[in-house]
TIZA-643189 format. One record per residue: residue number from 1; residue in three letters; z, x, y of N, C-alpha, C, O in turn. Coordinates in nm, 2 decimals. Each point is the difference from the previous one (the first is absolute). Layout:
N
+-----+--------+--------+--------+--------+--------+--------+--------+--------+--------+--------+--------+--------+--------+
: num : residu :    nc3 :    nc1 :    nc2 :   cac3 :   cac1 :   cac2 :    cc3 :    cc1 :    cc2 :    oc3 :    oc1 :    oc2 :
+-----+--------+--------+--------+--------+--------+--------+--------+--------+--------+--------+--------+--------+--------+
: NUM :    ALA :      Z :      X :      Y :      Z :      X :      Y :      Z :      X :      Y :      Z :      X :      Y :
...
+-----+--------+--------+--------+--------+--------+--------+--------+--------+--------+--------+--------+--------+--------+
This chain:
65
+-----+--------+--------+--------+--------+--------+--------+--------+--------+--------+--------+--------+--------+--------+
: num : residu :    nc3 :    nc1 :    nc2 :   cac3 :   cac1 :   cac2 :    cc3 :    cc1 :    cc2 :    oc3 :    oc1 :    oc2 :
+-----+--------+--------+--------+--------+--------+--------+--------+--------+--------+--------+--------+--------+--------+
:   1 :    MET :  -0.67 :  -0.48 :   1.97 :  -0.03 :   0.10 :  -0.05 :   0.12 :   0.01 :  -0.14 :  -0.03 :   0.03 :  -0.11 :
:   2 :    LEU :   0.14 :  -0.07 :   0.17 :   0.12 :   0.00 :  -0.11 :  -0.04 :  -0.11 :  -0.11 :   0.02 :   0.02 :  -0.12 :
:   3 :    LYS :  -0.07 :  -0.14 :   0.16 :  -0.03 :  -0.08 :  -0.12 :  -0.10 :   0.06 :  -0.08 :   0.01 :  -0.03 :  -0.12 :
:   4 :    LEU :  -0.11 :   0.12 :   0.18 :  -0.07 :   0.08 :  -0.12 :   0.04 :   0.09 :  -0.06 :  -0.04 :   0.02 :  -0.11 :
:   5 :    PHE :   0.13 :   0.07 :   0.16 :   0.09 :   0.09 :  -0.08 :   0.11 :  -0.08 :  -0.10 :   0.03 :   0.05 :  -0.11 :
:   6 :    LEU :   0.01 :  -0.16 :   0.14 :   0.09 :  -0.06 :  -0.11 :  -0.10 :  -0.08 :  -0.11 :   0.04 :  -0.04 :  -0.11 :
:   7 :    PHE :  -0.17 :   0.02 :   0.15 :  -0.10 :  -0.07 :  -0.12 :  -0.03 :   0.14 :  -0.09 :   0.03 :  -0.01 :  -0.12 :
:   8 :    ALA :  -0.09 :   0.13 :   0.16 :   0.02 :   0.11 :  -0.06 :   0.11 :   0.05 :  -0.08 :  -0.01 :   0.04 :  -0.11 :
:   9 :    LEU :   0.13 :  -0.06 :   0.17 :   0.10 :   0.03 :  -0.09 :   0.05 :  -0.08 :  -0.10 :   0.09 :   0.04 :  -0.08 :
:  10 :    SER :  -0.16 :  -0.16 :   0.07 :   0.05 :  -0.12 :  -0.08 :  -0.10 :   0.03 :  -0.12 :   0.02 :  -0.02 :  -0.12 :
:  11 :    ILE :  -0.14 :   0.07 :   0.19 :  -0.10 :   0.01 :  -0.12 :   0.03 :   0.15 :  -0.09 :  -0.02 :   0.03 :  -0.12 :
:  12 :    PHE :   0.09 :   0.05 :   0.22 :   0.04 :   0.14 :  -0.09 :   0.10 :  -0.03 :  -0.09 :   0.02 :   0.07 :  -0.10 :
:  13 :    LEU :   0.06 :  -0.18 :   0.13 :   0.13 :  -0.01 :  -0.07 :  -0.03 :  -0.06 :  -0.13 :   0.06 :   0.04 :  -0.10 :
:  14 :    ILE :  -0.16 :  -0.17 :   0.12 :  -0.05 :  -0.07 :  -0.11 :  -0.08 :   0.09 :  -0.11 :   0.00 :  -0.02 :  -0.12 :
:  15 :    THR :  -0.04 :   0.12 :   0.18 :  -0.09 :   0.09 :  -0.10 :   0.09 :   0.14 :  -0.09 :  -0.03 :   0.06 :  -0.10 :
:  16 :    ILE :   0.15 :  -0.07 :   0.20 :   0.08 :   0.11 :  -0.06 :   0.05 :  -0.08 :  -0.11 :  -0.02 :   0.05 :  -0.12 :
:  17 :    ILE :   0.10 :  -0.17 :   0.14 :   0.05 :  -0.08 :  -0.09 :  -0.06 :  -0.03 :  -0.12 :   0.07 :   0.01 :  -0.10 :
:  18 :    PHE :  -0.20 :  -0.03 :   0.10 :  -0.10 :  -0.03 :  -0.09 :  -0.03 :   0.17 :  -0.09 :  -0.05 :   0.00 :  -0.11 :
:  19 :    LEU :   0.09 :   0.09 :   0.16 :  -0.05 :   0.11 :  -0.05 :   0.12 :   0.05 :  -0.14 :  -0.03 :   0.07 :  -0.09 :
:  20 :    ARG :   0.19 :  -0.16 :   0.13 :   0.07 :   0.03 :  -0.09 :  -0.02 :  -0.09 :  -0.14 :  -0.04 :  -0.11 :  -0.01 :
:  21 :    VAL :   0.07 :   0.20 :  -0.08 :  -0.05 :  -0.04 :  -0.15 :   0.13 :  -0.05 :  -0.07 :   0.08 :   0.09 :  -0.03 :
:  22 :    PRO :  -0.04 :  -0.22 :  -0.02 :   0.10 :  -0.02 :  -0.06 :   0.04 :   0.12 :  -0.12 :  -0.09 :   0.06 :  -0.06 :
:  23 :    LYS :   0.22 :  -0.04 :   0.05 :   0.02 :   0.07 :  -0.14 :  -0.02 :  -0.03 :  -0.12 :  -0.03 :   0.09 :  -0.08 :
:  24 :    GLU :   0.03 :  -0.22 :   0.06 :  -0.07 :  -0.07 :  -0.14 :  -0.13 :   0.00 :   0.00 :  -0.05 :  -0.03 :  -0.11 :
:  25 :    SER :  -0.04 :   0.06 :   0.22 :  -0.13 :  -0.01 :  -0.02 :  -0.05 :   0.13 :  -0.07 :   0.01 :   0.11 :   0.07 :
:  26 :    THR :  -0.07 :  -0.10 :  -0.17 :  -0.09 :   0.13 :  -0.09 :  -0.15 :  -0.02 :   0.04 :  -0.07 :   0.10 :   0.00 :
:  27 :    GLY :   0.03 :  -0.21 :   0.03 :  -0.13 :  -0.01 :   0.00 :  -0.08 :   0.06 :   0.12 :  -0.11 :   0.03 :  -0.01 :
:  28 :    LEU :   0.19 :  -0.03 :   0.14 :  -0.05 :   0.06 :   0.13 :   0.05 :   0.14 :   0.02 :  -0.05 :   0.06 :   0.09 :
:  29 :    LYS :   0.13 :  -0.02 :  -0.14 :   0.06 :   0.13 :  -0.02 :  -0.11 :   0.12 :   0.03 :  -0.10 :   0.03 :  -0.07 :
:  30 :    SER :   0.14 :   0.04 :   0.19 :  -0.11 :   0.12 :   0.01 :   0.07 :   0.10 :   0.07 :   0.10 :  -0.04 :   0.06 :
:  31 :    ASN :  -0.15 :   0.14 :  -0.05 :   0.08 :   0.13 :   0.07 :  -0.10 :   0.00 :   0.14 :  -0.03 :   0.11 :   0.04 :
:  32 :    MET :  -0.01 :  -0.22 :   0.02 :  -0.08 :  -0.01 :   0.15 :   0.11 :   0.07 :   0.08 :  -0.04 :   0.11 :   0.05 :
:  33 :    LEU :   0.13 :  -0.13 :  -0.04 :   0.10 :   0.04 :   0.12 :   0.07 :   0.14 :  -0.03 :   0.07 :   0.04 :   0.09 :
:  34 :    GLY :  -0.08 :   0.02 :  -0.22 :   0.08 :   0.11 :  -0.04 :   0.11 :  -0.03 :  -0.10 :  -0.01 :  -0.09 :  -0.09 :
:  35 :    ALA :   0.11 :   0.16 :   0.10 :   0.11 :  -0.03 :  -0.10 :   0.05 :  -0.12 :   0.02 :   0.02 :  -0.03 :   0.11 :
:  36 :    PRO :   0.01 :  -0.08 :  -0.23 :   0.04 :  -0.12 :   0.02 :   0.15 :  -0.04 :   0.10 :   0.03 :  -0.09 :   0.07 :
:  37 :    SER :   0.04 :   0.22 :  -0.11 :   0.16 :   0.01 :   0.07 :  -0.03 :   0.02 :   0.15 :   0.04 :  -0.07 :   0.10 :
:  38 :    SER :  -0.12 :   0.17 :  -0.09 :  -0.01 :   0.05 :   0.16 :  -0.11 :  -0.09 :   0.08 :  -0.03 :  -0.01 :   0.12 :
:  39 :    SER :  -0.02 :  -0.04 :  -0.22 :  -0.12 :  -0.11 :   0.12 :   0.09 :  -0.12 :   0.03 :   0.01 :  -0.04 :   0.11 :
:  40 :    GLU :   0.08 :  -0.03 :  -0.22 :   0.09 :  -0.12 :   0.02 :   0.08 :   0.02 :   0.12 :   0.02 :  -0.09 :   0.08 :
:  41 :    LYS :   0.02 :   0.23 :  -0.07 :   0.11 :   0.03 :   0.09 :  -0.08 :  -0.02 :   0.16 :   0.05 :  -0.07 :   0.09 :
:  42 :    SER :  -0.16 :   0.16 :  -0.08 :  -0.06 :   0.00 :   0.09 :  -0.05 :  -0.14 :   0.05 :   0.00 :  -0.03 :   0.12 :
:  43 :    LEU :  -0.04 :  -0.07 :  -0.22 :  -0.02 :  -0.14 :   0.04 :   0.10 :  -0.09 :   0.05 :  -0.02 :  -0.10 :   0.07 :
:  44 :    ASN :   0.15 :   0.14 :  -0.11 :   0.13 :  -0.06 :   0.03 :   0.03 :   0.05 :   0.14 :   0.05 :  -0.08 :   0.07 :
:  45 :    ILE :  -0.08 :   0.20 :  -0.02 :   0.04 :   0.04 :   0.14 :  -0.10 :  -0.06 :   0.09 :   0.04 :  -0.05 :   0.11 :
:  46 :    LEU :  -0.16 :   0.04 :  -0.15 :  -0.10 :  -0.03 :   0.10 :   0.02 :  -0.13 :   0.01 :   0.01 :  -0.04 :   0.12 :
:  47 :    THR :   0.00 :  -0.04 :  -0.22 :   0.03 :  -0.17 :   0.01 :   0.10 :  -0.03 :   0.08 :  -0.01 :  -0.09 :   0.08 :
:  48 :    SER :   0.13 :   0.17 :  -0.09 :   0.10 :  -0.04 :   0.07 :  -0.01 :   0.05 :   0.15 :   0.06 :  -0.05 :   0.08 :
:  49 :    PHE :  -0.16 :   0.16 :  -0.06 :   0.00 :   0.01 :   0.14 :  -0.09 :  -0.10 :   0.04 :   0.01 :  -0.06 :   0.11 :
:  50 :    GLY :  -0.11 :   0.03 :  -0.18 :  -0.10 :  -0.10 :   0.09 :   0.06 :  -0.13 :   0.00 :  -0.04 :  -0.07 :   0.09 :
:  51 :    ILE :   0.13 :   0.04 :  -0.17 :   0.09 :  -0.14 :   0.01 :   0.06 :   0.01 :   0.14 :  -0.02 :  -0.07 :   0.09 :
:  52 :    LEU :   0.13 :   0.19 :  -0.09 :   0.05 :   0.01 :   0.12 :  -0.08 :   0.02 :   0.14 :   0.04 :  -0.05 :   0.11 :
:  53 :    LEU :  -0.14 :   0.11 :  -0.12 :  -0.09 :  -0.04 :   0.12 :  -0.06 :  -0.09 :   0.03 :  -0.03 :  -0.02 :   0.11 :
:  54 :    TYR :   0.01 :  -0.05 :  -0.20 :  -0.05 :  -0.18 :   0.01 :   0.12 :  -0.06 :   0.06 :  -0.02 :  -0.07 :   0.10 :
:  55 :    LEU :   0.09 :   0.08 :  -0.13 :   0.12 :  -0.09 :   0.06 :   0.04 :   0.02 :   0.13 :   0.02 :  -0.09 :   0.08 :
:  56 :    ILE :  -0.01 :   0.23 :  -0.04 :   0.03 :   0.05 :   0.11 :  -0.11 :  -0.05 :   0.11 :   0.01 :  -0.04 :   0.12 :
:  57 :    LEU :  -0.15 :   0.06 :  -0.21 :  -0.10 :  -0.04 :   0.16 :  -0.02 :  -0.16 :  -0.03 :  -0.07 :  -0.06 :   0.08 :
:  58 :    ALA :   0.12 :   0.00 :  -0.15 :  -0.03 :  -0.15 :  -0.03 :   0.13 :  -0.04 :   0.12 :  -0.03 :  -0.09 :   0.09 :
:  59 :    VAL :   0.14 :   0.14 :  -0.08 :   0.09 :  -0.05 :   0.07 :  -0.01 :   0.03 :   0.14 :   0.05 :  -0.07 :   0.09 :
:  60 :    ILE :  -0.13 :   0.20 :  -0.05 :  -0.07 :   0.01 :   0.13 :  -0.07 :  -0.10 :   0.05 :   0.01 :  -0.06 :   0.10 :
:  61 :    ALA :  -0.11 :   0.04 :  -0.20 :  -0.12 :  -0.11 :   0.04 :   0.07 :  -0.11 :   0.04 :  -0.02 :  -0.06 :   0.11 :
:  62 :    ASN :   0.11 :   0.02 :  -0.21 :   0.06 :  -0.15 :   0.02 :   0.09 :   0.01 :   0.16 :   0.00 :  -0.10 :   0.08 :
:  63 :    ALA :   0.05 :   0.19 :  -0.06 :   0.07 :   0.02 :   0.11 :  -0.07 :  -0.02 :   0.13 :   0.04 :  -0.07 :   0.10 :
:  64 :    SER :  -0.17 :   0.15 :  -0.10 :  -0.08 :   0.03 :   0.11 :  -0.07 :  -0.14 :   0.05 :  -0.07 :  -0.01 :   0.10 :
:  65 :    LYS :   0.10 :  -0.09 :  -0.19 :  -0.10 :  -0.15 :   0.03 :   0.09 :  -0.07 :   0.08 :  -0.03 :  -0.11 :   0.04 :
+-----+--------+--------+--------+--------+--------+--------+--------+--------+--------+--------+--------+--------+--------+
């Protein structure tokens, strides 16, 4: 069960990271997520939380072996 959750969290983090558009990119810019500054801040918080959760769960999964 924990491995399945870690896998789903990994896919979620990869998706969030791919949603981030580099500041130099002009061809892919869109207002899909709302205002650029607020969406960037939301993605930063969500990414940080996801990475922290992933690290905690990975340590727990490793310690249980």
